[in-house]
C-alpha positions as CSV (number, residue, x, y, z in Angstrom):
1,M,-13.0,2.2,-17.2
2,V,-13.8,5.5,-18.4
3,L,-14.0,8.5,-15.7
4,S,-16.0,11.5,-16.5
5,S,-16.7,14.6,-14.7
6,C,-19.7,16.7,-14.3
7,A,-20.7,19.0,-17.3
8,G,-22.3,21.6,-14.9
9,S,-25.0,22.3,-12.4
10,G,-27.7,19.6,-12.5
11,S,-26.1,17.0,-14.8
12,S,-25.2,13.6,-13.7
13,A,-21.5,12.9,-12.8
14,T,-20.8,9.3,-14.3
15,T,-18.2,6.5,-14.1
16,T,-18.5,3.9,-16.5
17,V,-17.0,0.5,-17.2
18,G,-16.4,-0.6,-20.6
19,P,-17.7,1.6,-23.4
20,S,-21.2,2.6,-22.1
21,T,-22.0,1.0,-19.0
22,T,-22.6,3.2,-15.9
23,L,-21.1,2.0,-12.8
24,F,-21.9,4.9,-10.5
25,N,-24.5,7.7,-11.1
26,F,-25.1,10.7,-8.7
27,D,-26.1,14.4,-9.0
28,P,-23.3,16.5,-7.9
29,P,-23.7,19.2,-5.5
30,T,-24.9,22.5,-6.8
31,V,-22.1,25.0,-7.2
32,A,-22.9,28.8,-7.6
33,P,-21.6,30.4,-10.6
34,P,-18.7,32.7,-10.4
35,S,-19.5,36.5,-10.2
36,V,-19.1,38.2,-13.4
37,A,-19.1,42.2,-13.8
38,P,-21.2,43.5,-16.3
39,G,-20.2,43.4,-19.9
40,E,-17.7,40.5,-19.1
41,S,-18.0,36.8,-20.2
42,T,-17.0,33.7,-18.6
43,S,-16.7,30.2,-19.9
44,V,-16.6,26.9,-18.5
45,P,-13.3,24.9,-18.8
46,A,-13.6,21.7,-20.8
47,A,-14.0,18.6,-18.5
48,P,-10.8,16.7,-18.5
49,A,-10.1,13.7,-20.5
50,G,-11.1,10.4,-19.0
51,W,-9.0,6.9,-19.1
52,S,-10.3,3.8,-20.3
53,V,-9.6,0.0,-19.6
54,D,-10.7,-2.4,-22.5
55,T,-13.1,-5.0,-20.9
56,S,-13.1,-7.0,-24.0
57,S,-10.5,-9.6,-22.5
58,C,-12.2,-9.8,-19.3
59,V,-13.3,-13.4,-18.6
60,D,-16.8,-12.1,-18.0
61,P,-17.1,-8.9,-20.0
62,A,-20.8,-8.7,-19.0
63,R,-20.1,-9.0,-15.4
64,A,-17.3,-6.2,-15.7
65,E,-19.7,-3.7,-17.2
66,Q,-22.6,-4.6,-15.0
67,P,-23.8,-1.6,-13.2
68,I,-23.5,-1.5,-9.5
69,E,-26.9,-0.5,-7.9
70,G,-27.7,0.3,-4.2
71,E,-24.7,-1.2,-2.4
72,V,-20.8,-1.5,-3.3
73,K,-19.7,-4.4,-1.4
74,V,-15.7,-3.8,-0.6
75,G,-13.7,-6.9,0.0
76,S,-10.3,-7.2,1.6
77,V,-7.7,-9.8,2.8
78,M,-5.9,-9.3,5.8
79,P,-4.3,-11.1,8.7
80,L,-6.9,-11.5,11.2
81,S,-5.5,-14.4,13.3
82,G,-1.8,-16.0,13.7
83,G,1.2,-14.0,14.5
84,P,1.1,-11.2,12.5
85,A,-2.5,-10.2,13.5
86,A,-1.7,-8.3,16.4
87,A,0.7,-6.0,14.4
88,F,-2.0,-5.2,11.8
89,Q,-5.0,-5.1,14.1
90,P,-5.2,-0.9,13.9
91,V,-5.1,-1.5,9.7
92,V,-8.0,-3.7,10.2
93,D,-10.0,-1.4,12.4
94,G,-9.2,1.8,10.6
95,F,-10.4,0.1,7.3
96,K,-13.7,-0.7,9.0
97,L,-14.3,2.6,10.7
98,Y,-13.6,4.5,7.6
99,L,-16.0,2.7,5.4
100,S,-18.5,3.1,8.3
101,Y,-17.9,6.7,8.6
102,A,-18.1,7.3,4.5
103,D,-21.4,5.2,4.5
104,E,-23.0,7.4,7.3
105,H,-21.8,10.5,6.1
106,G,-23.0,9.7,2.4
107,L,-19.6,10.3,0.7
108,L,-20.7,8.1,-2.1
109,P,-24.3,9.6,-2.7
110,G,-26.9,7.2,-3.5
111,F,-24.9,4.2,-2.5
112,A,-24.5,2.3,0.8
113,L,-20.9,0.7,1.5
114,S,-20.2,-2.4,3.2
115,A,-17.1,-4.2,3.9
116,D,-16.2,-7.9,4.0
117,I,-12.7,-8.4,5.3
118,R,-11.4,-12.1,5.7
119,D,-8.5,-13.8,6.9
120,D,-5.3,-15.0,5.4
121,Q,-3.1,-15.2,8.3
122,Y,-0.5,-13.1,6.2
123,D,0.1,-16.2,4.4
124,S,0.0,-15.7,0.6
125,T,-0.5,-19.5,-0.2
126,Q,-4.0,-18.9,1.3
127,T,-4.8,-15.5,0.0
128,A,-6.0,-16.8,-3.6
129,G,-8.5,-19.3,-2.0
130,V,-9.8,-16.3,0.1
131,V,-10.1,-13.8,-2.6
132,D,-12.1,-16.5,-4.6
133,G,-14.6,-16.8,-1.8
134,L,-14.9,-13.1,-1.7
135,I,-15.4,-12.8,-5.6
136,D,-17.9,-16.0,-5.5
137,D,-20.1,-13.8,-2.7
138,G,-20.3,-10.9,-4.9
139,V,-17.8,-8.5,-3.7
140,D,-17.6,-5.4,-6.3
141,L,-13.9,-4.5,-5.8
142,F,-11.2,-5.3,-3.4
143,A,-9.2,-2.6,-1.5
144,G,-6.4,-2.5,1.2
145,M,-5.0,-5.9,0.9
146,I,-2.1,-6.2,3.2
147,G,1.4,-7.7,2.2
148,T,3.3,-7.7,-1.2
149,P,3.2,-11.4,-1.9
150,N,-0.5,-11.6,-0.9
151,N,-1.5,-9.1,-3.3
152,L,0.6,-10.9,-6.0
153,A,-1.3,-14.1,-5.5
154,A,-4.5,-12.3,-6.5
155,R,-3.5,-10.1,-8.7
156,D,-3.8,-12.3,-11.8
157,V,-7.1,-13.4,-11.2
158,L,-8.3,-9.8,-10.2
159,N,-7.3,-8.2,-13.6
160,E,-8.5,-11.4,-15.7
161,E,-11.9,-11.1,-13.9
162,C,-11.4,-7.2,-14.4
163,I,-12.4,-6.7,-10.4
164,P,-10.7,-3.4,-9.1
165,Q,-7.7,-4.2,-6.8
166,L,-7.3,-0.6,-5.2
167,L,-4.8,0.5,-2.8
168,A,-2.7,-2.4,-2.1
169,L,-1.2,-1.8,1.3
170,T,2.6,-2.5,0.3
171,G,5.1,-0.4,-1.3
172,S,6.2,-3.0,-4.2
173,P,7.0,-1.6,-7.6
174,A,4.8,-4.1,-9.1
175,W,1.8,-1.9,-8.6
176,G,3.0,0.7,-11.2
177,E,2.5,-2.1,-14.1
178,A,-0.6,-0.5,-15.4
179,A,-0.2,-1.7,-18.9
180,D,-0.2,-5.3,-17.9
181,Y,-2.4,-4.8,-14.8
182,P,-4.9,-1.8,-15.2
183,W,-7.1,-3.0,-12.5
184,T,-4.3,-3.0,-9.7
185,T,-2.9,0.1,-7.8
186,G,-0.8,0.7,-4.9
187,A,-1.2,2.9,-2.0
188,L,2.3,3.4,-0.2
189,V,5.6,5.0,-1.6
190,P,7.5,2.4,-3.3
191,Y,9.7,0.6,-1.1
192,G,12.7,1.2,-3.6
193,I,12.1,5.1,-3.6
194,E,12.0,5.1,0.1
195,A,15.1,3.2,0.5
196,S,16.7,5.6,-1.9
197,I,15.7,8.6,0.3
198,Y,17.2,7.0,3.4
199,A,20.6,6.3,1.5
200,T,20.3,10.3,0.2
201,K,20.1,11.6,3.7
202,L,22.4,9.4,5.3
203,S,24.8,10.3,2.8
204,E,24.1,14.3,3.8
205,L,24.5,13.5,7.4
206,Q,27.8,11.3,7.2
207,P,29.4,11.0,3.7
208,N,31.2,8.0,3.0
209,A,29.4,6.3,6.2
210,K,30.1,2.5,6.8
211,V,26.7,1.1,7.0
212,A,25.1,-2.1,8.2
213,T,21.6,-3.4,6.8
214,Y,19.0,-5.5,9.0
215,S,16.2,-6.9,7.0
216,V,13.4,-9.3,7.1
217,A,14.1,-12.4,4.5
218,N,11.6,-11.9,1.8
219,E,10.2,-10.0,-1.1
220,F,9.6,-7.0,1.2
221,G,13.1,-6.9,2.7
222,Q,15.0,-7.9,-0.3
223,T,13.2,-4.9,-2.4
224,Y,14.5,-2.5,0.3
225,V,18.0,-3.8,0.5
226,D,18.5,-3.8,-3.2
227,A,17.5,-0.2,-3.7
228,F,19.4,1.0,-0.7
229,K,22.7,-0.9,-2.0
230,A,22.3,0.5,-5.5
231,K,21.9,4.0,-4.0
232,A,24.6,3.7,-1.5
233,A,27.1,2.7,-4.1
234,E,26.3,5.7,-6.3
235,L,26.7,7.8,-3.2
236,G,29.9,6.3,-1.8
237,L,28.5,4.7,1.4
238,E,30.1,1.5,2.5
239,I,27.9,-1.6,3.5
240,V,30.0,-3.4,6.0
241,D,27.3,-6.3,7.4
242,E,23.9,-7.6,5.8
243,Q,21.8,-9.4,8.4
244,T,18.6,-10.9,7.9
245,I,15.7,-12.5,10.2
246,E,13.1,-14.9,8.7
247,P,9.6,-13.6,8.2
248,D,7.9,-15.9,11.0
249,A,10.8,-15.5,13.5
250,V,9.6,-14.3,16.9
251,D,13.0,-14.5,18.9
252,P,15.1,-11.3,19.6
253,P,17.6,-10.9,16.7
254,T,20.6,-11.3,19.3
255,A,22.8,-12.7,16.8
256,Q,22.2,-10.7,13.9
257,V,22.5,-7.3,16.2
258,G,25.5,-8.8,17.7
259,S,27.5,-9.3,14.4
260,I,26.2,-5.5,13.5
261,A,28.0,-4.2,16.8
262,G,31.2,-6.1,16.1
263,K,31.5,-4.2,12.9
264,K,30.8,-0.8,14.7
265,P,29.1,0.8,11.5
266,D,28.4,4.3,11.5
267,A,24.7,3.7,10.6
268,V,22.3,0.9,10.6
269,V,19.4,0.9,8.0
270,A,16.8,-1.6,9.1
271,F,13.8,-3.2,7.2
272,P,12.2,-5.4,9.7
273,L,8.4,-6.2,9.6
274,G,5.7,-6.2,12.4
275,L,6.5,-6.7,15.9
276,Q,10.2,-7.5,14.5
277,C,10.5,-3.7,14.5
278,P,10.5,-3.1,18.4
279,A,12.3,-6.2,19.0
280,F,15.2,-5.2,16.6
281,L,15.3,-1.7,18.3
282,A,15.4,-3.2,21.7
283,E,18.3,-5.5,20.7
284,L,20.0,-2.5,19.2
285,D,19.6,-0.4,22.3
286,A,21.1,-3.1,24.6
287,A,24.0,-3.4,22.2
288,R,24.6,0.4,22.2
289,A,24.6,0.1,26.0
290,Q,27.3,-2.5,26.0
291,N,29.6,-0.7,23.4
292,Q,30.3,2.8,24.8
293,G,30.9,5.3,22.2
294,W,29.2,3.7,19.4
295,T,26.1,5.9,18.4
296,P,25.2,4.7,15.0
297,V,22.6,6.8,12.9
298,V,19.7,4.5,12.7
299,F,16.9,4.4,9.9
300,V,13.9,2.2,10.5
301,T,11.2,1.3,7.4
302,N,8.3,3.5,7.4
303,T,6.3,0.3,8.2
304,C,7.5,0.3,11.4
305,A,6.1,3.7,12.4
306,S,3.3,2.5,14.4
307,K,2.1,3.5,17.8
308,L,1.1,0.1,18.5
309,F,4.9,-0.8,18.3
310,F,6.3,2.2,20.2
311,G,3.5,3.7,22.2
């Protein structure tokens, strides 16, 4: 995909797919030229260089290079039913609302925007089939798909088909592999970087602290834990307990928090998911109340920062 900026007032800005095929055409807004004093001259800086993606290896190069006309159909796959659906409902609503806002306010001049969001119940074994259905129904691009394994389940086919997979709603480092997967981009701070920040801040607050970790037992949680432990070892933090919870668990993590409380760590770093976030913090509050004088520093993942969870 080649991105080029406008050359000046009255010219067209274009985004092309392949060597010469226009994806979007629109007239940029007219910009008044800068004021120039008599005798002075001005020059227009050269447009920044674009970037390109080779479409020759696409399953259907002609489709990949076909111009989009009239309507841009944005597909997404999110948990609309099942246990995780309640936790992610604000994401679904926000996605729809923003696309409606963008369409109503003409943020993509000359094009209508529509969203087609379908359900995979946050089950990555369902994601590929749902994505195939959206492709068959003619979506132009995917955006805002939730979950690392879910996005991974679709990444190969979307890159083979040369269909953009934009702003994956996960912080997996897998979304930075542009050389192999140029049609896929991430949206969140990589989990490993986030975990490293927590370890660095904790080391500043309590050098040589004893730490317990609590995480969901899947790729999401393991990425956080591995990165945190690596940085903790570098900074002299001691991991004294590691507790996990299954991704589909709904019961309070009483045993896990009880184990952590028994070690009396200086800090607890938690990487749960969805409604497991408030459940963990409620158990931790109860454990602290039963262990007077134990006041650990607590870090929870950015993905737990939702008003839905904490009011």
